[in-house]
N, CA, C and O of each residue as an XYZ file, in Angstrom:
768
protein
N    -143.157    -17.871     41.554
C    -142.023    -18.699     41.202
C    -141.517    -19.354     42.490
O    -141.344    -18.679     43.505
N    -141.283    -20.662     42.450
C    -140.854    -21.377     43.646
C    -139.328    -21.367     43.777
O    -138.616    -20.895     42.891
N    -138.847    -21.897     44.901
C    -137.416    -21.889     45.199
C    -136.619    -22.707     44.187
O    -135.525    -22.302     43.792
N    -137.147    -23.843     43.768
C    -136.447    -24.683     42.786
C    -136.264    -23.936     41.469
O    -135.197    -24.004     40.857
N    -137.302    -23.223     41.030
C    -137.201    -22.432     39.799
C    -136.165    -21.329     39.945
O    -135.399    -21.055     39.021
N    -136.150    -20.700     41.113
C    -135.171    -19.643     41.360
C    -133.753    -20.202     41.296
O    -132.867    -19.582     40.707
N    -133.533    -21.376     41.900
C    -132.207    -21.993     41.855
C    -131.796    -22.367     40.438
O    -130.643    -22.177     40.051
N    -132.742    -22.900     39.663
C    -132.429    -23.251     38.272
C    -132.034    -22.019     37.474
O    -131.071    -22.051     36.707
N    -132.778    -20.935     37.655
C    -132.430    -19.689     36.962
C    -131.050    -19.210     37.420
O    -130.226    -18.800     36.602
N    -130.804    -19.266     38.728
C    -129.533    -18.784     39.267
C    -128.353    -19.548     38.679
O    -127.364    -18.942     38.267
N    -128.452    -20.872     38.638
C    -127.333    -21.645     38.104
C    -127.246    -21.533     36.584
O    -126.151    -21.587     36.025
N    -128.372    -21.381     35.914
C    -128.329    -21.173     34.462
C    -127.635    -19.850     34.135
O    -126.866    -19.760     33.178
N    -127.916    -18.831     34.937
C    -127.293    -17.522     34.708
C    -125.799    -17.547     35.034
O    -125.053    -16.695     34.551
N    -125.352    -18.506     35.842
C    -123.947    -18.516     36.265
C    -123.056    -19.437     35.429
O    -121.841    -19.454     35.625
N    -123.631    -20.197     34.509
C    -122.809    -21.161     33.770
C    -121.796    -20.496     32.840
O    -120.653    -20.946     32.749
N    -122.200    -19.438     32.155
C    -121.242    -18.777     31.277
C    -120.167    -18.053     32.090
O    -119.014    -17.975     31.664
N    -120.542    -17.521     33.264
C    -119.547    -16.903     34.142
C    -118.562    -17.954     34.648
O    -117.370    -17.676     34.777
N    -119.055    -19.161     34.937
C    -118.178    -20.255     35.370
C    -117.148    -20.577     34.286
O    -115.958    -20.700     34.573
N    -117.605    -20.710     33.055
C    -116.686    -21.029     31.955
C    -115.650    -19.917     31.776
O    -114.472    -20.194     31.550
N    -116.088    -18.665     31.877
C    -115.148    -17.552     31.768
C    -114.154    -17.585     32.925
O    -112.978    -17.272     32.737
N    -114.613    -17.960     34.119
C    -113.736    -18.020     35.289
C    -112.679    -19.104     35.145
O    -111.545    -18.929     35.590
N    -113.041    -20.215     34.530
C    -112.050    -21.262     34.273
C    -110.944    -20.686     33.387
O    -109.760    -20.909     33.636
N    -111.340    -19.948     32.360
C    -110.349    -19.300     31.497
C    -109.510    -18.286     32.252
O    -108.298    -18.203     32.052
N    -110.150    -17.518     33.116
C    -109.423    -16.525     33.912
C    -108.424    -17.205     34.845
O    -107.282    -16.762     34.963
N    -108.851    -18.275     35.505
C    -107.960    -18.989     36.413
C    -106.781    -19.606     35.686
O    -105.674    -19.660     36.222
N    -107.016    -20.075     34.461
C    -105.946    -20.695     33.676
C    -104.896    -19.682     33.253
O    -103.741    -20.047     33.035
N    -105.276    -18.419     33.132
C    -104.329    -17.405     32.671
C    -103.525    -16.781     33.803
O    -102.590    -16.021     33.553
N    -103.879    -17.093     35.037
C    -103.154    -16.528     36.177
C    -102.013    -17.439     36.610
O    -102.046    -18.650     36.387
N    -101.023    -16.849     37.221
C     -99.913    -17.615     37.784
C    -100.308    -18.087     39.181
O    -100.294    -17.314     40.139
N    -100.656    -19.362     39.279
C    -101.040    -19.993     40.538
C    -102.032    -19.165     41.355
O    -101.686    -18.690     42.436
N    -103.251    -18.985     40.861
C    -104.217    -18.199     41.647
C    -104.521    -18.872     42.981
O    -104.633    -20.096     43.062
N    -104.649    -18.081     43.995
C    -104.967    -18.551     45.343
C    -106.457    -18.358     45.583
O    -107.146    -17.690     44.813
N    -106.936    -18.952     46.657
C    -108.365    -18.871     46.979
C    -108.794    -17.418     47.175
O    -109.930    -17.065     46.861
N    -107.905    -16.578     47.686
C    -108.261    -15.158     47.882
C    -108.603    -14.492     46.541
O    -109.581    -13.750     46.437
N    -107.784    -14.768     45.521
C    -108.054    -14.202     44.191
C    -109.318    -14.816     43.600
O    -110.092    -14.123     42.939
N    -109.532    -16.106     43.831
C    -110.750    -16.755     43.336
C    -111.987    -16.145     43.988
O    -112.990    -15.903     43.315
N    -111.919    -15.895     45.297
C    -113.052    -15.261     45.996
C    -113.270    -13.824     45.515
O    -114.410    -13.388     45.361
N    -112.190    -13.097     45.279
C    -112.291    -11.725     44.750
C    -112.990    -11.730     43.392
O    -113.895    -10.933     43.144
N    -112.562    -12.629     42.526
C    -113.172    -12.742     41.207
C    -114.637    -13.146     41.330
O    -115.503    -12.588     40.657
N    -114.906    -14.121     42.198
C    -116.282    -14.559     42.419
C    -117.170    -13.446     42.943
O    -118.319    -13.316     42.522
N    -116.652    -12.650     43.849
C    -117.428    -11.540     44.404
C    -117.746    -10.498     43.334
O    -118.873    -10.008     43.259
N    -116.761    -10.160     42.512
C    -116.982     -9.175     41.449
C    -118.044     -9.685     40.468
O    -118.985     -8.965     40.134
N    -117.887    -10.912     40.019
C    -118.865    -11.490     39.093
C    -120.238    -11.600     39.760
O    -121.257    -11.301     39.138
N    -120.265    -12.026     41.022
C    -121.535    -12.206     41.728
C    -122.299    -10.913     41.901
O    -123.515    -10.882     41.711
N    -121.608     -9.844     42.260
C    -122.265     -8.548     42.427
C    -122.842     -8.071     41.094
O    -123.980     -7.606     41.032
N    -122.052     -8.192     40.039
C    -122.534     -7.768     38.721
C    -123.712     -8.629     38.281
O    -124.705     -8.119     37.762
N    -123.594     -9.947     38.493
C    -124.673    -10.864     38.081
C    -125.947    -10.627     38.884
O    -127.043    -10.861     38.374
N    -125.829    -10.168     40.128
C    -127.008     -9.841     40.934
C    -127.609     -8.501     40.527
O    -128.822     -8.310     40.607
N    -126.760     -7.573     40.092
C    -127.245     -6.234     39.734
C    -127.977     -6.215     38.395
O    -128.960     -5.490     38.241
N    -127.511     -7.004     37.425
C    -128.117     -6.908     36.094
C    -129.581     -7.328     36.048
O    -130.344     -6.675     35.336
N    -130.040     -8.377     36.757
C    -131.480     -8.638     36.726
C    -132.287     -7.552     37.436
O    -133.437     -7.296     37.077
N    -131.684     -6.910     38.447
C    -132.366     -5.797     39.110
C    -132.558     -4.631     38.138
O    -133.617     -4.005     38.094
N    -131.519     -4.359     37.371
C    -131.611     -3.294     36.369
C    -132.668     -3.649     35.322
O    -133.513     -2.826     34.972
N    -132.607     -4.883     34.832
C    -133.589     -5.326     33.841
C    -135.003     -5.285     34.388
O    -135.927     -4.860     33.695
N    -135.178     -5.722     35.626
C    -136.502     -5.704     36.254
C    -137.013     -4.276     36.382
O    -138.188     -4.011     36.125
N    -136.130     -3.347     36.782
C    -136.526     -1.947     36.949
C    -136.926     -1.326     35.604
O    -137.860     -0.528     35.537
N    -136.232     -1.689     34.568
C    -136.556     -1.151     33.245
C    -137.861     -1.750     32.704
O    -138.619     -1.093     31.992
N    -138.097     -3.013     33.064
C    -139.365     -3.677     32.755
C    -139.788     -3.642     31.311
O    -139.001     -3.902     30.400
N    -141.055     -3.312     31.121
C    -141.674     -3.344     29.794
C    -141.013     -2.409     28.792
O    -140.909     -2.744     27.612
N    -140.574     -1.263     29.236
C    -140.017     -0.278     28.304
C    -138.713     -0.768     27.670
O    -138.487     -0.566     26.477
N    -137.863     -1.407     28.461
C    -136.549     -1.791     27.954
C    -136.485     -3.218     27.436
O    -135.546     -3.559     26.717
N    -137.442     -4.057     27.773
C    -137.362     -5.467     27.407
C    -137.150     -5.685     25.911
O    -136.261     -6.456     25.549
N    -137.905     -5.059     25.034
C    -137.663     -5.299     23.602
C    -136.258     -4.860     23.152
O    -135.638     -5.527     22.324
N    -135.768     -3.762     23.686
C    -134.447     -3.270     23.310
C    -133.358     -4.214     23.817
O    -132.463     -4.593     23.062
N    -133.432     -4.590     25.085
C    -132.412     -5.463     25.667
C    -132.434     -6.827     24.982
O    -131.381     -7.381     24.668
N    -133.616     -7.364     24.752
C    -133.703     -8.672     24.094
C    -133.189     -8.618     22.659
O    -132.679     -9.608     22.136
N    -133.328     -7.457     22.029
C    -132.872     -7.325     20.651
C    -131.357     -7.237     20.527
O    -130.800     -7.653     19.511
N    -130.683     -6.704     21.537
C    -129.261     -6.436     21.410
C    -128.378     -7.139     22.430
O    -127.156     -7.103     22.285
N    -128.934     -7.776     23.453
C    -128.087     -8.337     24.503
C    -127.095     -9.354     23.966
O    -125.949     -9.394     24.414
N    -127.514    -10.170     23.024
C    -126.629    -11.187     22.473
C    -125.485    -10.583     21.663
O    -124.372    -11.110     21.677
N    -125.747     -9.491     20.964
C    -124.694     -8.844     20.185
C    -123.684     -8.164     21.104
O    -122.479     -8.228     20.861
N    -124.173     -7.515     22.155
C    -123.279     -6.859     23.105
C    -122.412     -7.905     23.802
O    -121.194     -7.746     23.888
N    -123.037     -8.976     24.302
C    -122.293    -10.029     24.983
C    -121.269    -10.656     24.036
O    -120.116    -10.861     24.414
N    -121.691    -10.958     22.807
C    -120.774    -11.552     21.833
C    -119.595    -10.619     21.558
O    -118.444    -11.056     21.569
N    -119.871     -9.349     21.315
C    -118.807     -8.393     21.006
C    -117.789     -8.254     22.131
O    -116.582     -8.292     21.893
N    -118.281     -8.092     23.359
C    -117.368     -7.955     24.495
C    -116.548     -9.224     24.712
O    -115.336     -9.159     24.917
N    -117.210    -10.367     24.668
C    -116.497    -11.629     24.894
C    -115.518    -11.930     23.760
O    -114.417    -12.422     24.009
N    -115.906    -11.643     22.533
C    -115.008    -11.887     21.406
C    -113.768    -10.996     21.491
O    -112.656    -11.458     21.232
N    -113.950     -9.731     21.849
C    -112.797     -8.831     21.985
C    -111.875     -9.275     23.115
O    -110.656     -9.312     22.949
N    -112.458     -9.610     24.263
C    -111.637    -10.085     25.378
C    -110.939    -11.392     25.022
O    -109.766    -11.582     25.345
N    -111.656    -12.292     24.358
C    -111.067    -13.565     23.951
C    -109.931    -13.378     22.963
O    -108.887    -14.020     23.076
N    -110.137    -12.492     21.988
C    -109.084    -12.221     21.002
C    -107.850    -11.626     21.673
O    -106.718    -11.953     21.316
N    -108.077    -10.758     22.639
C    -106.949    -10.184     23.379
C    -106.174    -11.268     24.129
O    -104.944    -11.255     24.143
N    -106.891    -12.200     24.748
C    -106.234    -13.283     25.479
C    -105.468    -14.207     24.535
O    -104.366    -14.653     24.852
N    -106.059    -14.492     23.375
C    -105.379    -15.346     22.398
C    -104.107    -14.662     21.909
O    -103.055    -15.293     21.812
N    -104.207    -13.373     21.604
C    -103.028    -12.619     21.160
C    -101.940    -12.657     22.229
O    -100.770    -12.886     21.923
N    -102.330    -12.432     23.490
C    -101.350    -12.469     24.579
C    -100.735    -13.861     24.712
O     -99.541    -13.983     24.988
N    -101.529    -14.904     24.520
C    -101.008    -16.266     24.595
C    -100.058    -16.587     23.469
O     -99.101    -17.336     23.666
N    -100.295    -16.045     22.306
C     -99.439    -16.306     21.153
C     -98.152    -15.493     21.182
O     -97.178    -15.865     20.528
N     -98.128    -14.402     21.919
C     -96.937    -13.554     21.948
C     -95.942    -13.958     23.025
O     -94.879    -13.347     23.136
N     -96.260    -14.971     23.820
C     -95.283    -15.466     24.795
C     -94.119    -16.081     24.033
O     -94.319    -16.772     23.034
N     -92.912    -15.830     24.502
C     -91.753    -16.406     23.824
C     -91.599    -17.884     24.178
O     -92.112    -18.348     25.196
N     -90.898    -18.601     23.337
C     -90.750    -20.049     23.511
C     -89.945    -20.415     24.753
O     -90.079    -21.522     25.273
N     -89.105    -19.488     25.237
C     -88.269    -19.822     26.401
C     -88.813    -19.227     27.699
O     -88.059    -19.043     28.654
N     -90.106    -18.926     27.747
C     -90.703    -18.439     28.992
C     -90.576    -19.484     30.082
O     -90.715    -20.681     29.830
N     -90.315    -19.029     31.281
C     -90.338    -19.913     32.441
C     -91.789    -20.250     32.755
O     -92.680    -19.476     32.407
N     -92.055    -21.396     33.412
C     -93.421    -21.700     33.814
C     -93.960    -20.585     34.706
O     -93.350    -20.222     35.711
N     -95.095    -20.062     34.322
C     -95.723    -18.994     35.098
C     -95.239    -17.610     34.712
O     -95.845    -16.623     35.129
N     -94.167    -17.494     33.929
C     -93.663    -16.185     33.538
C     -94.651    -15.523     32.601
O     -95.239    -16.178     31.740
N     -94.829    -14.244     32.767
C     -95.751    -13.499     31.923
C     -97.194    -13.617     32.360
O     -98.058    -12.926     31.820
N     -97.474    -14.469     33.318
C     -98.843    -14.607     33.819
C     -99.008    -13.689     35.021
O     -98.163    -13.674     35.917
N    -100.080    -12.934     35.041
C    -100.281    -12.057     36.194
C    -100.688    -12.860     37.428
O    -101.201    -13.974     37.321
N    -100.450    -12.275     38.595
C    -100.895    -12.891     39.830
C    -102.370    -12.660     40.075
O    -103.017    -13.395     40.822
N    -102.894    -11.620     39.430
C    -104.322    -11.324     39.531
C    -104.734    -10.475     38.339
O    -103.907     -9.805     37.720
N    -106.025    -10.513     38.028
C    -106.559     -9.711     36.933
C    -106.979     -8.356     37.480
O    -107.304     -8.226     38.660
N    -106.970     -7.353     36.618
C    -107.391     -6.023     37.047
C    -108.896     -6.002     37.300
O    -109.652     -6.786     36.728
N    -109.299     -5.101     38.154
C    -110.720     -4.928     38.456
C    -111.496     -4.618     37.181
O    -112.594     -5.136     36.978
N    -110.932     -3.780     36.329
C    -111.594     -3.390     35.087
C    -111.832     -4.608     34.179
O    -112.933     -4.782     33.655
N    -110.819     -5.441     33.996
C    -110.957     -6.618     33.147
C    -112.004     -7.579     33.710
O    -112.814     -8.127     32.962
N    -111.986     -7.780     35.018
C    -112.980     -8.663     35.640
C    -114.387     -8.090     35.522
O    -115.343     -8.826     35.275
N    -114.514     -6.778     35.697
C    -115.836     -6.156     35.609
C    -116.402     -6.243     34.194
O    -117.587     -6.522     34.015
N    -115.561     -6.005     33.192
C    -116.023     -6.091     31.801
C    -116.423     -7.529     31.469
O    -117.457     -7.763     30.842
N    -115.607     -8.481     31.889
C    -115.934     -9.887     31.638
C    -117.201    -10.276     32.391
O    -118.068    -10.958     31.845
N    -117.307     -9.842     33.642
C    -118.510    -10.124     34.431
C    -119.753     -9.542     33.790
O    -120.797    -10.194     33.753
N    -119.652     -8.318     33.285
C    -120.796     -7.703     32.623
C    -121.147     -8.445     31.338
O    -122.320     -8.690     31.054
N    -120.130     -8.798     30.571
C    -120.376     -9.493     29.300
C    -121.072    -10.828     29.513
O    -121.922    -11.222     28.713
N    -120.715    -11.529     30.592
C    -121.339    -12.829     30.832
C    -122.668    -12.715     31.562
O    -123.366    -13.716     31.720
N    -123.037    -11.509     32.014
C    -124.282    -11.373     32.760
C    -125.328    -10.510     32.070
O    -126.407    -10.290     32.620
N    -125.028    -10.025     30.892
C    -125.977     -9.133     30.232
C    -127.287     -9.851     29.903
O    -128.343     -9.220     29.866
N    -127.228    -11.154     29.666
C    -128.466    -11.890     29.426
C    -129.344    -11.920     30.677
O    -130.561    -12.076     30.575
N    -128.739    -11.773     31.849
C    -129.520    -11.717     33.089
C    -130.377    -10.455     33.144
O    -131.392    -10.428     33.840
N    -129.980     -9.412     32.420
C    -130.791     -8.200     32.363
C    -132.112     -8.488     31.654
O    -133.172     -8.030     32.080
N    -132.033     -9.241     30.583
C    -133.259     -9.622     29.865
C    -134.120    -10.535     30.732
O    -135.347    -10.433     30.713
N    -133.488    -11.422     31.487
C    -134.238    -12.279     32.409
C    -134.945    -11.417     33.450
O    -136.118    -11.634     33.753
N    -134.225    -10.439     33.995
C    -134.828     -9.524     34.965
C    -136.008     -8.773     34.387
O    -137.019     -8.585     35.064
N    -135.888     -8.340     33.137
C    -137.004     -7.655     32.487
C    -138.202     -8.589     32.358
O    -139.342     -8.167     32.553
N    -137.951     -9.848     32.032
C    -139.039    -10.822     31.947
C    -139.678    -11.096     33.300
O    -140.883    -11.329     33.385
N    -138.881    -11.069     34.347
C    -139.409    -11.306     35.693
C    -140.307    -10.169     36.176
O    -141.078    -10.345     37.119
N    -140.210     -9.008     35.535
C    -141.061     -7.880     35.913
C    -142.533     -8.173     35.636
O    -143.410     -7.502     36.179
N    -142.805     -9.154     34.808
C    -144.184     -9.440     34.424
C    -144.791    -10.619     35.169
O    -145.929    -11.001     34.896
N    -144.054    -11.200     36.100
C    -144.603    -12.291     36.900
C    -144.436    -11.958     38.381
O    -143.685    -11.054     38.747
N    -145.143    -12.698     39.218
C    -145.087    -12.481     40.657
C    -143.822    -13.125     41.213
O    -143.769    -14.339     41.410
N    -142.804    -12.303     41.463
C    -141.529    -12.798     41.948
C    -140.916    -11.760     42.886
O    -141.055    -10.556     42.673
N    -140.245    -12.234     43.911
C    -139.486    -11.341     44.782
C    -138.133    -11.125     44.108
O    -137.238    -11.962     44.220
N    -137.990    -10.008     43.414
C    -136.806     -9.765     42.597
C    -135.547     -9.647     43.447
O    -134.466    -10.025     42.995
N    -135.662     -9.130     44.665
C    -134.479     -8.992     45.509
C    -133.900    -10.349     45.904
O    -132.688    -10.556     45.835
N    -134.767    -11.269     46.315
C    -134.251    -12.595     46.686
C    -133.787    -13.373     45.453
O    -132.825    -14.137     45.528
N    -134.460    -13.184     44.334
C    -134.040    -13.848     43.103
C    -132.677    -13.333     42.647
O    -131.800    -14.121     42.292
N    -132.499    -12.009     42.656
C    -131.214    -11.427     42.258
C    -130.104    -11.846     43.220
O    -128.984    -12.122     42.790
N    -130.408    -11.895     44.519
C    -129.408    -12.323     45.495
C    -129.016    -13.781     45.268
O    -127.844    -14.137     45.392
N    -129.982    -14.614     44.938
C    -129.695    -16.030     44.663
C    -128.834    -16.162     43.416
O    -127.892    -16.954     43.396
N    -129.145    -15.398     42.378
C    -128.345    -15.411     41.151
C    -126.916    -14.964     41.453
O    -125.958    -15.582     40.988
N    -126.772    -13.893     42.230
C    -125.447    -13.393     42.585
C    -124.652    -14.381     43.407
O    -123.458    -14.569     43.174
N    -125.305    -15.018     44.373
C    -124.621    -15.998     45.222
C    -124.193    -17.227     44.415
O    -123.075    -17.719     44.568
N    -125.089    -17.715     43.561
C    -124.746    -18.875     42.721
C    -123.565    -18.540     41.815
O    -122.666    -19.360     41.628
N    -123.572    -17.348     41.263
C    -122.478    -16.928     40.385
C    -121.178    -16.811     41.165
O    -120.127    -17.239     40.688
N    -121.241    -16.236     42.361
C    -120.031    -16.107     43.177
C    -119.418    -17.481     43.458
O    -118.206    -17.659     43.339
N    -120.248    -18.436     43.826
C    -119.763    -19.791     44.122
C    -119.191    -20.438     42.867
O    -118.101    -21.007     42.902
N    -119.919    -20.353     41.765
C    -119.477    -20.994     40.526
C    -118.183    -20.370     39.994
O    -117.301    -21.085     39.519
N    -118.068    -19.047     40.071
C    -116.876    -18.374     39.561
C    -115.671    -18.674     40.451
O    -114.574    -18.918     39.948
N    -115.871    -18.659     41.761
C    -114.774    -18.982     42.675
C    -114.255    -20.389     42.372
O    -113.047    -20.606     42.274
N    -115.166    -21.326     42.229
C    -114.791    -22.697     41.878
C    -114.124    -22.738     40.504
O    -113.138    -23.449     40.312
N    -114.662    -21.977     39.548
C    -114.108    -21.957     38.190
C    -112.681    -21.457     38.131
O    -111.869    -21.997     37.381
N    -112.356    -20.426     38.916
C    -110.980    -19.919     38.939
C    -110.038    -20.995     39.464
O    -108.938    -21.170     38.940
N    -110.466    -21.715     40.496
C    -109.607    -22.758     41.052
C    -109.475    -23.941     40.088
O    -108.407    -24.548     40.006
N    -110.535    -24.275     39.364
C    -110.441    -25.300     38.319
C    -109.466    -24.828     37.245
O    -108.651    -25.608     36.753
N    -109.553    -23.561     36.888
C    -108.640    -22.984     35.903
C    -107.194    -23.025     36.355
O    -106.284    -23.150     35.535
N    -106.981    -22.920     37.663
C    -105.608    -23.028     38.185
C    -105.020    -24.388     37.825
O    -103.886    -24.471     37.355
N    -105.779    -25.440     38.042
C    -105.319    -26.790     37.707
C    -105.106    -26.923     36.203
O    -104.085    -27.447     35.756
N    -106.071    -26.447     35.431
C    -105.945    -26.547     33.978
C    -104.769    -25.737     33.470
O    -104.097    -26.139     32.520
N    -104.517    -24.590     34.102
C    -103.388    -23.759     33.701
C    -102.067    -24.458     33.955
O    -101.144    -24.360     33.146
N    -101.971    -25.163     35.074
C    -100.737    -25.886     35.383
C    -100.538    -27.037     34.405
O     -99.405    -27.338     34.029
N    -101.601    -27.672     33.997
C    -101.518    -28.787     33.060
C    -101.215    -28.272     31.653
O    -100.393    -28.848     30.940
N    -101.874    -27.199     31.262
C    -101.756    -26.704     29.891
C    -100.534    -25.829     29.678
O    -100.140    -25.585     28.538
N     -99.930    -25.354     30.758
C     -98.745    -24.521     30.620
C     -99.075    -23.119     30.140
O    -100.180    -22.614     30.339
N     -98.085    -22.501     29.500
C     -98.203    -21.086     29.150
C     -99.207    -20.817     28.030
O     -99.553    -19.660     27.795
N     -99.674    -21.829     27.349
C    -100.662    -21.640     26.284
C    -102.105    -21.664     26.794
O    -103.046    -21.605     26.002
N    -102.276    -21.749     28.095
C    -103.630    -21.786     28.671
C    -104.411    -20.511     28.360
O    -105.639    -20.538     28.282
N    -103.712    -19.411     28.186
C    -104.385    -18.157     27.881
C    -105.125    -18.246     26.549
O    -106.197    -17.663     26.390
N    -104.558    -18.968     25.608
C    -105.231    -19.173     24.325
C    -106.544    -19.913     24.545
O    -107.575    -19.543     23.982
N    -106.501    -20.958     25.365
C    -107.720    -21.702     25.693
C    -108.751    -20.833     26.375
O    -109.941    -20.927     26.074
N    -108.310    -19.987     27.293
C    -109.233    -19.068     27.960
C    -109.886    -18.111     26.972
O    -111.081    -17.829     27.061
N    -109.094    -17.619     26.036
C    -109.643    -16.740     24.998
C    -110.646    -17.461     24.116
O    -111.693    -16.914     23.768
N    -110.315    -18.697     23.756
C    -111.251    -19.492     22.947
C    -112.543    -19.772     23.718
O    -113.626    -19.790     23.133
N    -112.425    -19.989     25.028
C    -113.619    -20.198     25.848
C    -114.506    -18.961     25.816
O    -115.719    -19.073     25.641
N    -113.910    -17.780     25.983
C    -114.704    -16.553     25.966
C    -115.377    -16.350     24.608
O    -116.552    -15.987     24.544
N    -114.636    -16.583     23.527
C    -115.231    -16.449     22.195
C    -116.335    -17.489     22.010
O    -117.378    -17.194     21.426
N    -116.104    -18.706     22.507
C    -117.117    -19.758     22.433
C    -118.382    -19.394     23.186
O    -119.487    -19.621     22.694
N    -118.229    -18.827     24.382
C    -119.401    -18.406     25.159
C    -120.171    -17.333     24.395
O    -121.394    -17.398     24.277
N    -119.443    -16.349     23.882
C    -120.098    -15.286     23.115
C    -120.812    -15.837     21.891
O    -121.928    -15.420     21.580
N    -120.175    -16.767     21.201
C    -120.796    -17.378     20.018
C    -122.029    -18.190     20.403
O    -123.033    -18.172     19.692
N    -121.954    -18.903     21.527
C    -123.083    -19.700     22.013
C    -124.268    -18.790     22.338
O    -125.404    -19.095     21.975
N    -124.002    -17.666     23.028
C    -125.061    -16.719     23.363
C    -125.679    -16.184     22.075
O    -126.902    -16.133     21.945
N    -124.838    -15.787     21.128
C    -125.315    -15.233     19.865
C    -126.148    -16.270     19.094
O    -127.238    -15.960     18.613
N    -125.633    -17.492     18.981
C    -126.355    -18.542     18.245
C    -127.697    -18.853     18.908
O    -128.699    -19.058     18.223
N    -127.715    -18.888     20.234
C    -128.964    -19.143     20.945
C    -130.016    -18.089     20.683
O    -131.186    -18.409     20.469
N    -129.603    -16.830     20.698
C    -130.546    -15.748     20.471
C    -130.969    -15.614     19.016
O    -132.051    -15.104     18.726
N    -130.127    -16.065     18.110
C    -130.481    -16.006     16.695
C    -131.272    -17.226     16.250
O    -131.679    -17.316     15.092
N    -131.494    -18.173     17.174
C    -132.341    -19.323     16.891
C    -131.626    -20.511     16.283
O    -132.278    -21.425     15.776
N    -130.292    -20.525     16.320
C    -129.560    -21.652     15.760
C    -129.477    -22.842     16.699
O    -129.140    -23.949     16.280
N    -129.784    -22.617     17.969
C    -129.771    -23.692     18.954
C    -131.209    -24.006     19.330
O    -131.987    -23.103     19.640
N    -131.556    -25.263     19.303
C    -132.937    -25.643     19.611
C    -133.164    -25.808     21.069
O    -134.277    -26.127     21.489
């Protein structure tokens, strides 16, 4: 596999994390670059680890992971999205701008979201076990691309959050549900 192919895989694996990061950034109260980098690092590490896990499992786990990865990703993203929508709908009408929005997301919430958006990378890693590829450099490239995309996504979400106001959390939840639905539809063959 050449460098261009590795980059394409890396950015393809990071697109759903980017969309989730935009939602995450929109739900925060004025996220700063430090929080964006923290989020990017968490997502990047998870996104780099999942293809390594998939590659290590190889032939034995590939059928199992390919059979269920879309359902797991959909379930986690749908639950997180529903939680965000509920939180967005429960804000009172007289909230101050930024009130009720956290300054940062918990490590647990970021890790679950990062895992949900990277579980398909495990199946990719399992597929890479059958071709001649340097899995360490490929996983590092995937992780780095994800870190950059997520960091940028949180900052984009900051702008969108300021424009959309306190209802941005609803949009973030819808984005997560949309990503999960897209993953599910793709794996079920509804997308050509």
